[in-house]
N, C-alpha and C positions, 0 to 999 in steps of 0.2 A: 335024117335025124328027127326024132320026135320033137314036138314043139317045146316041151318042158326041158328036154336035153339041150336044145338050141340056146335057150335063155340062160341056163346054167353055164354053158360054155362061154357065152357072151360076157356074163358077169365075171368069170375067171379071167378072160382076156382083158377086160377093162381094168381089173385090179392089178394085173401084172404090168400093163402099160402105164397105169397111173403111178405105180410104185417106182417106175423108172423116170417118168417125165413130168410129174406133178409140178404145177406152177408154184413158185415161192411167193406167198402172199402173207401180209402181216397177220391176218386173222387166222391163218393156218399155223404160223410159227409159234404163237402163244395162244393156244386154244382155250376158250371159256364159253360158257353159255351166253354171257353178256356180249362177248366179242362176236359170236355168231348172230345174235339178234341185231346188233348194230350193223354188221356188214350186210345182212340181208335187207335192212331198211335203206342203207346207203346205196346198194347196188340196184335197187328197183328203178328202172328206167335210166340207169347211169352206167357208163362204161367202167370197167375195173380200173383202168389206168387213171381215170379222173377221180375215182373214189379213194384211192390209196392215200394221197396226202391228207385228205380230209379225215380219214379214219385214224391216221397216226396223230394228228393234232387233237382230234376229239378224245382219243384214249388217254392222252397226256393230261388233258384238262378234266375229263369226266370218265374215270376208270371203272365205274361200276353202276349198277342200276340205281342205287341210292343217290349218288352224286347227280344223276340226271333228274331224278324225282324232286330233289331239293333245289335245283338250279332255277334261276330266273329265266323265263321263256325268252326274253330279249337277248340274253347272253347265249342261249342255245341257238337262236336264229342267227346271231352274229357269227358264230363259229361255223354254222352251216352255210352261210351266205356264199353264193356262187355255185352251189351244188344243185339248186333248183328243187322244184316240187316240195315246197316248204311245209305242206300239210304233213309230211313224214315226220317232221320235228315234233309237232304237237301230238301226233299219234304215238311217237316213241316216248315222249314224256308221260303220256297217259298210261302207257303200258308199264313203264318203270315204276310209276306211282302205285299202280295196282299190284305189281309184284311185291313191292315193299310192304304191302298190307297183308300178304299171305305168309303162311308158315313155310311153304315150299312152292316152287314153280310147277306149272302143269307138266304132266308127263306124256300126254298123247296129243297128236295134231288136232283132234277135235276140240280139245280144251284150249289150245293156243288160238284157234280161230275165233274165240270169243273176245279176244283183245282187239282194240282198234288198229286198223292197218294191216292185220294179219289174215291173208287169204289162204286158200288151200295149198298153194305152192310154198309160201313163206312158212306156214305152220309145219309142213312136212320137212322143210329144210332145217328149221330150228330143232325139231325133234330128232331128226336123223343125224345131223352134223353136231349139234350141241349137246345131245343127250343119248346118242347111240340107240335111238328107237328104230325098230325094224320096219322102216318104210322108205321107199326110194322117192326122192323129191324130183319133180319134173318141171324144170324151167323151160324157156323157149328152146334152149339147146337140147335138152333131154327129149322134148316132144319131137323135135326135128329128127333126131337120131333114131328114135323108135319108129317114126313114120317111114324112114328110109329102110331100116332093118326089116320091118314087117311088110313094106310095100303098100301100106294103107294110106288113103287120102287121095286127093286133097279134101280137107274138111271145111265146112262152112264157117266155123268159128273155133277159137281156141278151146272153149268149153267142150265142144263136140269132140275135138281131138283128145282132150284129157279123159273123157268118158270112154272112148274107144281104145285108148292105149293104156289105161290103168291096169288091165289084166297082164299086159306085157311087163309093165313096171313091177307089178307084184311078183311076177315070175323071176325077175332079176334079183329080188330081195334075199340076199344071203344073210342069215341071222348074225348079228354083230358086225356086219360089214356094209350096212346100207349108207352110212355117212360117206365112206370112201367111194362107193359106187356112184352116189349122187354127185360128188365132186368130180369124179372121173368123167361123167357125162358132160358136166359143165366145161371141163378142159378140152374134151374131144370136140365138142361143138364150137369152141373158140379156135382150136388149132387146125382141125382136119375137116370135120363135118359142118362146115360153115354154110350159111344160107346161100351165099353166092360164091361161085368158083370153089367148090369143095375139093379137097385133096384126097380123092378116093384111092389113088395108087398107094399112098403111104398110110392109109387108115388101118389100124390093127383089127378092125372088124369087117374088112371088105369081103372075106370069104363067107360071111354069114349075113350079108346085106342083100335083101331082095332087089333093091334098085340096081345094084351092081350086077347081080346074077341075071336079072331080066333085061339088062341094058336099057334101063329107063333113064329119064332125065331127072337127076337128083334135085335140081332147083324147083321142080314141081311139088316137092315134098319137104316141108309142109307149108302151104300157103293159106293164110286166113284173110277173109275180107276185112278191110280197114275202112273206117269212116272217111269220107272225102273231107279234105281240109278246106277251110275258108280263110280269107285274108281280111284283116281289119287294120285300119290306120289310126294311130293315136298321136297327136302332136304334143310334144313335151317342151318344157321351158327350162332354160338355163338362167337362173337368177342369182348372180353373185355380186357382192360389193366388198368393201374393205373389211367387213366384219365376218364374212363367211359365205356359205351357200344355203339357199332356201330349198327345203325338201318337203314332200308331202307324205303322209302315212298311206301305205298301199291299201287299195280297196279290194273287196272280195275275200272269200275264205282262204284262197290260196296265198294271198299276199298280205293278209292281216298281220300287223306287228312289224312289217318291213317298211323301209323308206325308199321312195323313188323320186325322180324328178317330177315336178307338178305337171298336170295335164292342161294344156292350153284350152280354155273354154271355147266352145263353138262360137264363131263369129268374131273372135278377138284377134286382132292383128299382132304380129310380133316381128322380130328381126330375122336375119338370114339363118339358114340351117347350118349348124355347127358340126353335127354328126347325125348318123341314122342308126338307131338300135333295131336289130332284128332278132326275134325270138319266137319260139312256139310254146304255147300252153295248151295241153290236150290236142285237139285237132284244129286249133286256130293259129295261123301265122300272123304275128303282129309286126307291123312296120311302124317305127316310132321316130320321126324326124325330131331332132332337138334344136329348137330355135333360141337364138340369143334375145336378150331383153331390148336391144336397140335403144338403150338410154331411158326406158320407160319402166323401170323397176317398180316404183311405188304404184303407178297406175295398174300394172299387171298384178301386183299383190292384192289390190282392192278387187280386181276382177276374179282372182282365184278364190278369195274369201266369199265373195258374192255367189260364187259357183258352189259353195259348200265344202271346199277343200281345206283340210287342216294342214296349213303350211307352217313350218318352223325353220328358224335360222340356226345353223350349226357352224361353229368354227372349223377350220380345216383340220385341226388336231382332233376334234370330236368325231369327224367323219371316219377315222380309223377304228373307232370303237362302236360304230353304229351298225345295226343290222340292215344292210342295204341289199336289195335284190341283185343277183349276180350280173345280169346284163347292164343294169344301171350303174353298178359299182365299177365295172370295167370302163364304161363310157366316161364316168366322172373322173376316174384316174387318168384316162387318156387326155381329156380336155385340160385338166390341171397341169399335166406334164408337158403337153405340146401346144396348148392354146387353141 
């Protein structure tokens, strides 16, 4: 079969399979350009199952671009709290504000890429799924599937894979059907053509897959080099009295505007460890033991302020309405509930 004919057949098989098995997702049930943009921002580095309840709550409170543009950033962060990668919230607000200043939204992926937080994949997904633009969006699932179908790779980086596989993606692009094709690739990568332990036997594309036909190892397609992670420890403080709990404003661009437990200054003693928070930010694994005050609350508050930390006292009722980073929010809830 000629190469062009192969991809036309693959596209038809994908659409037929997707029509029978498409996942039921809230942003697919009630489609809109805004819903597509929001879902793409939420799904970046986040599993679908984790994003769904956040998407539903967000849509109830902020149903369109203008409501986000006019919202207080603290309220946006509070509703996003626990989903992580909080820079997405600020980028989303900037995008919504910019769109409200335009007569009409961009129509092409190249125009969407001018907005903060919108890279090549996100731009293609918004245009294809939200606007029926004739481009196939390639997320990690799509890249993996095309690697295996074509037998190309492994690649040194994701960008190298995208360059090599874009002609194949363009060959898949059936006019007026690129949105469903893009979503079909996402679903196939989630259900059959997984990174590990792929279900090749049940895959609707197995008869057109180079990896299957050549009896290659599918897990070798596609693999990209990833930066080596590093480990960092930060000691945190639990400072509570009858009035409430002391928290500090998060530091750095990722955590700006969020609240966390204060960081114990170097060389300062504290009480026993109550809990240990573990989380990853980019390629850094953070281990954060949470120490009790051991009866030295005032002394520790002085040490924190001398260390330059902005600490504030919040009542337990106020905590429920405060934008707190997800790992710290879960830790706080656990200690308050279980001691």
